[in-house]
N, C-alpha and C positions, 0 to 999 in steps of 0.2 A: 519587145518591151520588158524592162526590168521591174521587178516587183520588190518594193521596199516596205518593211515593217515600220510604220511611222513612229512606233513607241520608242525607237532607237534615235530619232531625230530630236534635237533641241527646238522647242517652240520659239525661243527668243533669238535664234540666229538664222542666217540665210538658209532656206531649204534648197535653193538652187545648187549652192556649193556642196551641201551635205548629200544631195542626191546624184548630181552630175560630177561631183568632184572638183578638185583644185583648178582644172583646166576650165571650168565654168567661167571664172574671172576673166579670161581672155577676152570674151565677147559681152561682159556685162557693163552697163552703163553706170552702175553704182560705184564700181571699183575706184578707190582712191578719193571718194569724197565721204563726207561725215554721214551720209545716208547709208552707207554700206554696213550691213549687218554680219559680214563675214570676215571682219578684220582679225578677230581672235582666232579663228579657224586657220587663216592664212599663216599666222605667227606660229601657232602650236600644233597645227595639223590635226587637232582634235576638236570635237564640239563640246558644248559645256556639259554634255552627259558623260564624256570620257571616251568616246569612240573615235577611232582613227578615220580621218578623212584623207584619202589617197587621190591621185590624179584622176581616177575614174569613179570616185564616189565613196561611200560609207563603207567601212569594213567591220561588220558586225562581230568578228572574231578576234578584234584587237581593242581591248578595253582596258583603260588605265584608271583605277579608282582615285588616283591624285588629282585628275582633271575634272571629276564628276562633282558639278556644282549642285546638282540636284539633291545629293545627300547632305550637303551643308545646309540647304534651305530647309529640308525636312527635319534637321536637328535643332533648328531654332524655334 
């Protein structure tokens, strides 16, 4: 079983795709409908905290501050 530090996960997006990766969408019943919370991750391959989401899940070593929306919120 994988261990994930949940502080790297964004709370406002699909945890399934963040933990299990982009391949999670292949079997997800929410894919393609408005209830899907992973649409932005599928487009950018990053969560709203700026961490890379790969086919098999979160890559904690690949961070891009340009995608980090949590810093924008804290600056307001």
